[in-house]
C-alpha positions in Angstrom: -14.9 14.3 14.2 -17.6 14.1 16.9 -15.6 12.0 19.3 -12.6 14.2 19.1 -14.7 17.3 19.8 -16.3 15.6 22.8 -12.9 14.8 24.2 -11.7 18.3 23.7 -14.6 19.8 25.6 -14.8 17.1 28.3 -13.1 19.2 31.0 -15.6 22.0 30.5 -18.6 19.6 30.6 -17.2 18.1 33.8 -17.2 21.5 35.5 -20.7 22.3 34.3 -22.2 19.0 35.7 -20.4 18.7 39.0 -23.6 19.7 40.8 -25.5 16.9 39.0 -23.1 14.3 40.2 -21.7 13.5 36.7 -18.2 14.6 37.1 -17.0 11.2 38.3 -18.2 9.3 35.2 -15.6 7.0 33.7 -14.0 8.4 30.4 -14.8 6.9 27.1 -13.6 3.3 26.7 -12.9 3.0 30.5 -14.7 0.9 33.2 -13.0 1.2 36.5 -9.3 0.1 36.1 -9.9 -1.5 32.7 -9.4 0.4 29.5 -11.1 -1.2 26.5 -9.1 -0.5 23.3 -9.8 -1.6 19.7 -7.0 -1.4 17.2 -7.9 -1.4 13.5 -5.2 -1.8 10.9 -5.5 -1.3 7.1 -2.9 -2.7 4.8 -2.4 -2.6 1.0 -5.5 -0.7 0.2 -3.8 0.4 -3.1 -6.0 3.4 -3.6 -9.3 1.5 -3.7 -11.3 4.6 -3.0 -14.3 4.1 -5.4 -16.6 1.1 -5.6 -16.1 -1.1 -8.6 -17.7 -4.4 -9.7 -14.7 -6.2 -8.1 -14.4 -4.7 -4.7 -15.9 -2.0 -2.4 -14.5 1.5 -2.0 -14.3 3.5 1.2 -17.7 5.1 1.3 -19.4 2.6 3.6 -16.1 1.9 5.4 -16.0 5.6 6.4 -19.5 5.3 7.9 -18.5 2.1 9.7 -15.6 3.8 11.3 -17.5 6.9 12.4 -20.2 4.7 13.9 -17.5 3.0 16.0 -16.1 6.3 17.1 -19.6 7.4 18.3 -19.8 4.4 20.6 -18.2 5.3 24.0 -17.8 1.6 25.1 -14.4 1.4 23.5 -11.5 3.6 22.3 -10.5 3.0 18.7 -7.0 3.3 17.3 -6.8 3.3 13.5 -3.5 2.7 11.7 -2.1 1.6 8.4 0.7 -0.9 7.5 1.4 0.6 4.1 0.7 0.6 0.3 -2.3 3.0 0.6 -1.9 5.2 -2.5 -0.8 3.4 -5.6 -3.1 1.3 -7.8 -6.2 3.3 -9.1 -6.8 6.4 -11.2 -8.5 8.2 -8.4 -5.4 8.0 -6.1 -2.4 7.5 -8.3 -3.2 10.4 -10.6 -2.7 12.8 -7.6 0.1 10.6 -6.2 -1.8 9.7 -3.0 -3.1 13.1 -2.0 -6.8 12.1 -2.2 -6.1 9.0 0.0 -4.1 11.1 2.5 -7.0 13.5 2.8 -9.4 10.6 3.4 -7.1 9.2 6.1 -7.2 12.6 7.8 -11.0 12.5 7.7 -11.3 9.1 9.4 -8.6 9.7 12.0 -5.6 7.5 11.2 -3.0 7.8 13.9 -0.1 6.7 11.6 0.8 5.1 8.3 3.8 2.8 8.0 5.4 3.4 4.6 5.1 0.6 2.1 7.2 0.0 -1.0 4.6 1.4 -3.3 4.6 4.7 -1.5 7.9 5.1 -3.3 6.6 4.5 -6.8 7.0 8.2 -7.7 10.3 8.6 -5.9 11.0 9.9 -2.4 10.3 13.5 -3.5 6.5 12.7 -3.5 6.6 11.7 0.2 7.4 15.2 1.6 4.3 17.0 0.3 2.1 14.1 1.4 3.7 14.1 4.8 2.9 17.8 5.1 -0.7 17.2 4.0 -1.2 14.3 6.5 -2.5 15.0 10.0 -0.7 11.9 11.2 2.9 10.8 10.9 4.4 8.4 8.3 6.5 5.8 10.1 9.7 4.1 8.9 12.2 3.5 11.7 14.5 1.7 9.2 14.3 4.2 6.3 17.3 6.5 5.6 17.9 8.7 2.6 21.2 10.1 1.4 22.8 8.6 4.6 20.6 10.3 7.1 17.0 10.3 8.5 14.4 10.7 5.9 12.5 14.0 6.3 9.1 12.5 5.5 8.9 9.8 8.2 9.7 9.1 11.9 10.4 6.0 13.9 7.2 6.0 16.0 4.3 7.9 17.4 2.7 8.0 20.9 -1.1 8.1 21.4 -3.0 8.1 24.7 -6.4 6.4 25.1 -8.3 6.1 28.3 -5.2 6.6 30.4 -3.1 4.1 28.4 -0.1 5.3 26.6 0.5 3.5 23.3 3.6 3.6 21.2 3.4 2.6 17.5 6.6 1.7 15.8 6.6 1.4 12.0 9.1 -0.3 9.6 9.2 -1.4 6.0 10.4 -4.8 5.0 13.2 -6.0 2.8 11.6 -4.8 -0.4 13.9 -2.1 -1.8 14.4 -4.2 -4.9 10.7 -3.9 -5.8 11.1 -0.1 -6.2 12.1 1.2 -9.6 15.9 1.5 -9.9 15.7 5.2 -10.8 14.3 5.9 -7.3 16.6 3.7 -5.3 19.6 6.0 -5.3 20.3 7.2 -1.7 17.5 5.1 -0.3 18.2 2.4 2.3 16.0 0.1 4.4 17.7 -1.5 7.3 16.8 -5.2 7.6 17.7 -8.3 9.7 19.7 -7.7 12.9 20.1 -4.0 12.1 16.3 -3.6 12.1 15.8 -5.7 15.3 18.3 -3.4 17.1 16.5 -0.3 16.0 13.1 -1.6 17.2 14.5 -2.8 20.5 16.1 0.6 21.2 13.0 2.5 20.2 10.7 0.3 22.3 12.9 0.8 25.3 12.9 4.6 24.7 9.1 4.6 24.4 8.6 2.7 27.6 11.3 4.5 29.7 11.2 8.1 28.4 7.6 8.4 27.0 6.0 6.2 29.7 4.3 3.9 27.1 2.3 1.0 28.5 1.7 -0.9 25.3 3.8 -1.2 22.1 2.4 -1.9 18.7 4.7 -2.8 15.8 3.4 -2.0 12.3 5.5 -3.6 9.6 5.1 -3.6 5.8 6.1 -7.2 5.5 4.5 -10.5 6.4 4.0 -14.2 6.0 3.4 -15.8 2.6 2.1 -19.2 3.8 -0.1 -18.5 6.8 -3.6 -19.9 6.8 -6.6 -17.6 7.0 -8.6 -20.1 9.0 -8.7 -19.2 12.7 -5.7 -18.4 14.9 -2.5 -20.4 14.3 0.8 -20.9 16.0 3.9 -20.6 13.9 7.5 -21.8 14.2 10.3 -19.3 13.9 11.2 -20.6 10.4 7.8 -19.4 9.2 8.6 -15.8 10.2 11.9 -15.0 8.5 10.7 -11.4 8.0 10.3 -10.9 11.8 12.7 -11.5 14.7 10.6 -13.2 17.4 13.1 -11.8 20.0 11.1 -8.6 19.6 8.1 -10.3 21.2 10.1 -10.9 24.4 9.1 -7.7 26.1 9.6 -5.2 23.3 6.5 -5.6 21.2 3.0 -6.4 22.4 1.0 -6.6 19.1 2.1 -6.8 15.4 0.1 -5.6 12.4 1.6 -6.6 9.0 1.2 -6.1 5.3 2.8 -6.4 1.9 2.0 -10.1 1.1 -1.7 -9.5 0.8 -2.5 -12.6 3.0 -5.3 -12.8 5.5 -4.1 -14.4 8.8 -3.9 -14.3 12.6 -0.9 -16.1 14.0 0.6 -16.2 17.5 4.4 -16.5 17.9 6.3 -18.4 20.5 6.0 -15.5 23.0 2.2 -15.3 22.6 2.3 -12.1 20.6 -0.4 -11.9 17.9 0.4 -11.0 14.3 -2.4 -9.9 12.0 -2.7 -9.1 8.3 -6.0 -8.2 6.6 -5.2 -9.3 3.0 -5.2 -6.4 0.6 -7.3 -4.5 -2.0 -10.0 -3.7 0.6 -11.0 -7.3 1.2 -10.5 -7.2 5.0 -9.0 -5.2 7.9 -7.3 -6.4 11.0 -8.8 -5.8 14.4 -7.4 -6.5 17.9 -9.5 -5.7 21.0 -7.3 -5.1 24.1 -8.5 -5.1 27.6 -5.9 -3.2 29.6 -5.8 -3.0 33.4 -4.4 0.4 34.2 -3.5 -0.6 37.7 -1.6 -3.8 37.1 -0.5 -3.2 33.5 -1.8 -6.6 32.5 -3.8 -7.0 29.3 -5.6 -9.5 27.1 -5.7 -9.4 23.3 -8.6 -10.7 21.2 -7.8 -10.7 17.5 -10.2 -10.7 14.6 -10.2 -10.2 10.8 -13.1 -8.0 9.8 -14.2 -8.9 6.2 -15.5 -6.3 3.8 -19.0 -7.7 3.9 -19.2 -6.3 7.4 -17.5 -2.9 7.1 -18.7 -2.3 3.6 -22.2 -3.8 3.7 -24.8 -2.1 1.6 -27.0 -1.4 4.6 -24.5 1.3 5.7 -25.2 4.7 4.3 -22.4 6.2 2.2 -20.5 9.0 4.0 -20.8 12.1 1.9 -17.2 13.1 2.5 -16.1 10.4 0.0 -18.0 12.0 -2.9 -16.9 15.4 -1.8 -13.2 14.4 -1.9 -13.7 12.7 -5.3 -15.3 15.7 -6.8 -12.4 17.9 -5.4 -9.9 15.9 -7.4 -12.1 15.1 -10.4 -14.3 18.2 -10.9 -14.6 18.1 -14.7 -14.3 14.5 -15.8 -15.0 11.0 -14.5 -12.6 8.3 -15.6 -15.1 5.7 -14.4 -18.0 6.6 -16.7 -16.2 7.7 -19.9 -16.2 4.6 -22.1 -13.2 4.1 -24.4 -14.5 1.2 -26.3 -15.6 -2.4 -26.1 -13.8 -5.6 -24.9 -15.5 -8.4 -26.7 -14.6 -11.1 -24.2 -12.5 -11.6 -21.1 -8.9 -10.6 -21.7 -6.5 -12.4 -19.4 -3.4 -10.9 -17.7 -0.9 -12.7 -19.9 -2.7 -11.6 -23.1 -2.7 -8.0 -21.9 1.0 -8.1 -21.1 1.7 -9.6 -24.5 -0.2 -6.7 -26.1 1.7 -4.1 -24.1 5.0 -5.6 -25.4 3.7 -5.3 -29.0 2.5 -1.8 -28.4 5.9 -0.8 -27.0 7.6 -2.2 -30.1 5.2 -0.4 -32.4 5.4 2.9 -30.5 9.2 2.7 -30.5 9.3 2.0 -34.2 7.0 4.9 -34.9 9.0 7.4 -32.8 12.6 6.2 -33.2 12.5 3.8 -36.1 14.0 6.2 -38.6 17.2 6.5 -36.5 17.4 3.1 -34.7 16.6 -0.4 -35.8 14.3 -1.7 -33.1 14.8 -5.3 -32.3 12.3 -5.9 -29.5 9.6 -4.5 -27.3 8.5 -5.6 -23.9 10.1 -6.3 -20.5 8.9 -7.1 -17.0 5.2 -6.7 -17.5 2.6 -7.8 -15.0 -1.0 -6.6 -14.5 -2.4 -5.7 -11.0 -5.7 -6.4 -9.4 -8.2 -7.4 -10.9 -5.5 -8.8 -13.3 -7.9 -9.6 -16.1 -10.1 -7.2 -18.1 -13.8 -8.3 -18.2 -15.8 -8.2 -21.4 -18.0 -5.2 -22.0 -17.4 -1.4 -21.9 -13.9 -0.3 -21.0 -13.0 2.9 -19.1 -9.7 4.5 -18.5 -10.2 3.6 -14.8 -10.4 -0.1 -15.7 -7.0 0.1 -17.5 -5.4 2.2 -14.8 -6.1 -0.5 -12.2 -4.5 -3.2 -14.4 -1.5 -1.1 -15.4 -1.1 1.5 -12.6 2.6 2.2 -12.8 4.0 5.5 -14.2 7.0 3.8 -15.8 8.3 5.8 -18.7 8.7 4.2 -22.1 12.4 3.9 -22.9 14.6 3.2 -25.9 17.5 1.2 -24.6 20.7 -0.4 -25.9 21.7 -3.9 -24.9 24.5 -6.4 -26.0 23.3 -9.4 -27.8 24.3 -11.9 -25.1 22.1 -10.1 -22.6 19.3 -9.7 -25.1 19.2 -13.5 -25.5 19.5 -14.4 -21.8 17.2 -11.7 -20.4 14.6 -11.3 -23.1 14.6 -14.0 -25.7 14.7 -16.9 -23.1 11.7 -17.7 -21.0 11.5 -15.6 -17.8 8.7 -15.2 -15.3 6.6 -12.1 -16.1 8.8 -11.0 -19.0 6.8 -10.5 -22.1 8.4 -9.6 -25.5 7.4 -8.9 -29.1 9.7 -9.0 -32.1 9.2 -9.0 -35.9 10.5 -12.5 -36.1 13.9 -12.2 -34.3 15.0 -15.4 -32.6 17.9 -16.2 -30.3 19.8 -17.9 -33.1 19.8 -14.6 -35.1 21.5 -12.6 -32.4 25.2 -11.8 -32.3 26.5 -11.9 -28.7 28.8 -8.9 -29.2 26.5 -6.7 -31.2 24.5 -3.8 -29.7 20.8 -4.0 -30.2 18.0 -1.4 -29.5 14.9 -2.4 -27.6 11.8 -0.5 -26.3 11.0 -1.3 -22.6 9.8 0.8 -19.6 11.9 2.5 -17.0 11.3 -0.3 -14.4 12.8 -2.8 -16.8 15.6 -0.5 -18.0 16.8 0.5 -14.5 16.9 -3.1 -13.2 20.7 -3.5 -13.2 20.8 -7.2 -14.0 19.1 -6.5 -17.4 22.2 -4.6 -18.5 20.3 -1.9 -20.5 21.6 1.5 -21.2 18.9 4.1 -21.7 19.3 6.0 -25.0 16.0 8.0 -25.1 12.8 8.4 -23.2 9.4 9.0 -24.7 8.1 12.5 -23.9 4.6 13.4 -22.8 3.9 11.1 -19.8 2.7 8.2 -21.9 2.5 4.9 -20.1 1.5 1.3 -20.9 -2.1 2.0 -20.0 -2.3 4.9 -22.4 -1.1 2.8 -25.3 -3.7 0.2 -24.4 -6.3 2.9 -24.1 -5.5 4.1 -27.6 -5.7 0.5 -28.9 -9.1 0.0 -27.3 -10.4 3.4 -28.6 -9.3 2.5 -32.0 -11.5 -0.6 -32.0 -9.0 -3.2 -30.7 -10.7 -6.1 -28.9 -14.1 -4.7 -30.0 -15.1 -7.5 -32.4 
């Protein structure tokens, strides 16, 4: 990028212009003893690479960032607090590689791992970490009892003479990862996490000479207000030990809960989260006195109507990257069929349960008596399907998970308690089976997905798995293509 190139050649330019009296000019982002730094943090982008009717992509955002880099008044530091890949066809279909390449292009200094970075299992993280020109952070992530190969505790960057340490951690969200990928994976939480961050902060300050510590955590508040800057009590920050703000951490960027807020804890440390799904990003301007070590922080949430406004010209690298991964077909323009009217999230989940039942009966019905189809089914943003033409990309955003379709066995008592009774986000379909028909001790066969079958409290034993990488969205795509919802 231009700014990086200028910095690389700066010593040579200084030698060339000594005679002109320019060698003593202050470096970029520096005025006297004051370094002007701007931190930008993206969280929960969920692969929103292309523009849709519901939210912007990253085309104008890329231009916005590069325009900032071209302004020498400040130094920019761009980081992520996790969940960058999973959620759209353009990113999930290549398991995050397109998003990683884009992050290289715009100069991210780090990415804290989010729970959805593990949606394809830990094995996907190694090739992405090798592709990335920045480190993945996860100070509390271990795999098979040792350090995970794909992430590190922190990274150090230097801007205008200020050494900045960025520590990354994932929150207490291991249970949100599919059970088949949890084996050997551990996220330290609570006091164990606090001790890790304190130790790393001390090392960064004492051994690396860091002047300023940023903590990027994929976790956050659920009840904070998005209006202005608020102060919070300790009870409102159960995910964060405020003792870290007593000399260990100077600024906190958060994610995971998809909330927009700026709050200040009891030690005066700011916490920012920019929502999710490309609706806003977090910004913190820091004026740092390199002589005294004192600084001021001015926080702000930048809404997408500023960084993705239509007056900004699209950066061509976005189309180039898209064409690299989709050279022959475009899932955004190929129409599968019509949706006659808005289809709400609950209705879509009900249809998936029915399609699981019918697919299972078609594939395994000659050998097994299928009692039920369904499971934990929940659509993602934009949650509902609008009326009109339907593309595969539309369905992918609603049902992005690559959860295999599974034939499972289950005892009658668990069938009743876990599937035939009302449970949040559990949707089921039967051919008339009711709880009163079920024998508690009998084994029944049901068709669910691997997220549901590997959730231990469901007490399901996997019998068979559908071959061919067919997922919920593919069943809905076939239903739409066949004229479903088209009347």
